[in-house]
Structure formats: C-alpha cells, structure tokens
C-alpha positions in Angstrom: 11.9 -6.5 -5.5 13.1 -9.0 -8.0 11.6 -8.7 -11.5 13.3 -11.6 -13.2 15.0 -14.9 -12.4 18.8 -14.8 -12.5 20.2 -18.0 -13.9 23.8 -16.9 -13.6 25.5 -14.4 -11.3 24.9 -10.7 -12.0 27.7 -9.1 -13.8 26.3 -5.5 -13.7 23.5 -3.5 -12.2 23.1 -1.5 -15.5 19.6 -2.4 -16.6 20.0 -0.6 -19.9 17.2 1.9 -19.3 18.0 5.6 -19.7 15.6 8.0 -18.1 14.2 10.8 -20.2 15.8 14.1 -19.5 13.8 16.6 -17.5 12.1 19.4 -19.3 10.3 22.6 -18.6 6.5 22.8 -18.6 5.5 26.1 -20.2 2.7 27.2 -17.9 3.7 30.9 -18.4 2.7 30.8 -22.1 0.2 27.9 -22.3 -1.4 28.1 -18.9 -3.4 25.1 -17.7 -3.0 23.4 -21.2 0.7 22.9 -20.5 -0.1 21.0 -17.2 -2.8 19.0 -19.0 -0.2 17.9 -21.5 2.4 16.9 -19.0 -0.3 15.2 -16.9 -1.2 13.0 -19.9 2.5 12.4 -21.0 3.7 11.4 -17.5 0.5 9.8 -16.2 0.4 12.1 -13.2 -3.3 11.6 -12.4 -3.9 15.3 -11.7 -7.6 16.0 -11.4 -9.3 19.3 -12.3 -8.7 20.7 -8.8 -5.0 19.9 -9.1 -4.7 21.4 -12.6 -6.4 24.6 -11.4 -4.4 24.8 -8.2 -1.0 24.2 -9.9 -1.8 26.5 -12.8 -2.5 29.3 -10.3 0.5 28.4 -8.2 3.0 28.7 -11.1 1.3 31.3 -13.2 0.2 33.8 -10.5 2.2 33.1 -7.3 5.6 31.7 -8.3 5.5 33.4 -11.8 7.7 30.7 -13.4 7.5 27.4 -15.2 7.7 24.1 -13.4 10.0 21.3 -14.5 8.8 17.8 -15.4 10.5 16.6 -12.2 8.6 19.1 -10.0 5.3 18.1 -11.6 6.1 14.4 -11.0 7.0 15.1 -7.4 3.8 17.2 -6.9 1.8 14.3 -8.3 3.5 11.8 -6.0 3.6 13.9 -2.8 0.0 15.1 -3.1 -1.6 11.9 -4.3 -4.2 10.0 -2.4 -1.5 7.5 -1.7 0.5 10.1 0.3 -2.1 12.5 1.6 -5.2 10.4 1.9 -7.5 13.2 0.7 -10.4 10.7 0.3 -10.0 8.8 3.5 -9.4 12.0 5.6 -12.1 14.0 3.7 -15.4 15.2 5.0 -18.3 12.8 4.5 -21.7 14.3 3.6 -24.4 11.7 3.6 -28.0 12.7 2.6 -27.0 16.3 3.0 -25.7 15.9 6.5 -22.0 15.9 7.5 -20.8 12.9 9.4 -18.7 13.6 12.5 -15.9 11.2 11.4 -13.9 10.7 8.2 -13.6 7.2 6.8 -10.1 6.8 8.3 -11.5 7.9 11.7 -14.2 5.3 11.4 -11.7 2.6 10.6 -9.4 3.6 13.4 -12.3 3.8 15.8 -12.9 0.0 15.4 -9.6 -0.5 17.2 -11.0 0.9 20.4 -13.5 -2.0 20.6 -11.5 -4.9 19.3 -8.0 -6.4 19.2 -6.8 -5.9 22.8 -3.3 -7.0 21.7 -2.8 -3.8 19.7 0.1 -1.7 20.9 0.0 0.9 18.2 -3.4 1.6 16.5 -3.0 3.1 13.0 -0.1 5.6 13.5 1.1 6.9 10.1 -0.5 3.9 8.4 1.2 1.4 10.7 0.1 -0.7 13.6 1.8 -3.0 16.1 0.6 -6.0 18.0 1.8 -7.4 21.3 5.1 -9.2 20.7 7.2 -11.5 22.8 10.6 -11.6 24.4 13.5 -12.8 22.3 17.3 -12.9 23.1 19.0 -9.8 21.5 22.7 -9.2 21.4 23.4 -5.8 22.9 26.4 -3.7 23.9 27.1 -3.6 27.6 27.7 0.2 27.3 25.9 2.2 24.6 28.0 5.3 24.9 31.4 3.7 24.2 33.0 0.6 22.8 32.2 -2.4 25.0 31.5 -6.1 25.1 28.2 -7.6 24.1 25.7 -9.6 26.1 22.5 -11.4 25.5 19.4 -9.7 26.9 15.8 -10.8 26.6 13.9 -7.9 25.1 10.2 -7.7 24.2 9.8 -7.1 20.4 6.4 -6.0 19.1 5.3 -6.9 15.6 4.9 -3.9 13.4 2.7 -3.8 10.3 2.8 -1.1 7.7 0.3 -0.5 4.9 2.3 1.8 2.6 5.7 2.6 1.2 6.1 6.1 2.5 7.6 8.6 2.2 8.5 8.3 -1.5 6.3 6.1 -3.5 8.1 3.6 -5.7 8.0 5.8 -8.9 10.3 8.3 -7.2 12.6 5.8 -5.4 12.0 2.4 -7.0 14.8 0.7 -5.1 14.2 2.1 -1.7 14.1 -0.5 1.1 10.7 -0.8 2.7 
C-alpha cells in the first residue's frame, strides 16, 4: 500500500518511526486493572469477557505477567476480524435459537444462486469459474527442463480478508 506520492526516487526505506519498546503488564499485582490499562493504551478492543478471560489466564493458570506484545497478539488473533465470534455465534431470536449462524445463512445463499461458483466461502474466500489461458510451464516438474506453453483453466479467486496476521501485526505483508 502506498501512503504518499514519491516525486523522486526512494533513497531509503527508513520511515523515521521507532516502535515503542515492549513492556510487561503487571497482572500479578494489579489484576484486571493492568489489562484494562493496556487495553486503553494500545487500543486492543478487549471487551469485558476478554478482560475476565485473560486476567484468569495469566493470574490463575499461567501465573505470570503477559507482555505488551502478547496482549497485542491476543487482541489481533482473537478479534472478530480473525475469529468471527459474531458471525459464527448462536442467534437467539424471540427466545428461540436459530438453527444457523449468520455466516451459515450467508453461505447457504450460494446453494441457490451463482452456478459459476467453484469455491463457496472457504476461509473467507470464494472462486468463480475461470477460463483457459496460456501458461508457461516446465516440461518436467521434478528436474531442470525446457518450458512449454500449455492452456490451463485459471479460476478467479476473491478474498474478503487479510489473514492470517491483520495489518497491525504485519503492515507490509503481501495480500
């Protein structure tokens, strides 16, 4: 992703930003309050359930303090973005549980439409029927060889997310 226009050639990739050093989060002394503070400082978006769960995890089970890096990773890895708690969660409507989650309902629409779909919502990606194009391929794949042109059907793949590390963790990852 380009964030600015380059009028002249780039002379360095040093952007001048220096990341803050990692630090310990003192759950052993301060309990949940320590996680609430790091949540606010780093913008982790932990909710009450997360705060209770991670306080118990570090205080009772692991019996140690987490680092700021661990907290950031937990926030990214267990976020709605990565785990889809909301879309995969149970739906209770008027006191009655629905048979399907929201994502199941969305995916189910593909069973009645879009006959050109090859992959229907697999790990947040889909593919539609492609077409044959000439591709340069080795004559022998197990050893050095000449190349030849071969018409191969290439399907079009669409992805909805930037898994597995969201951009806060790996901002320059190719997606």
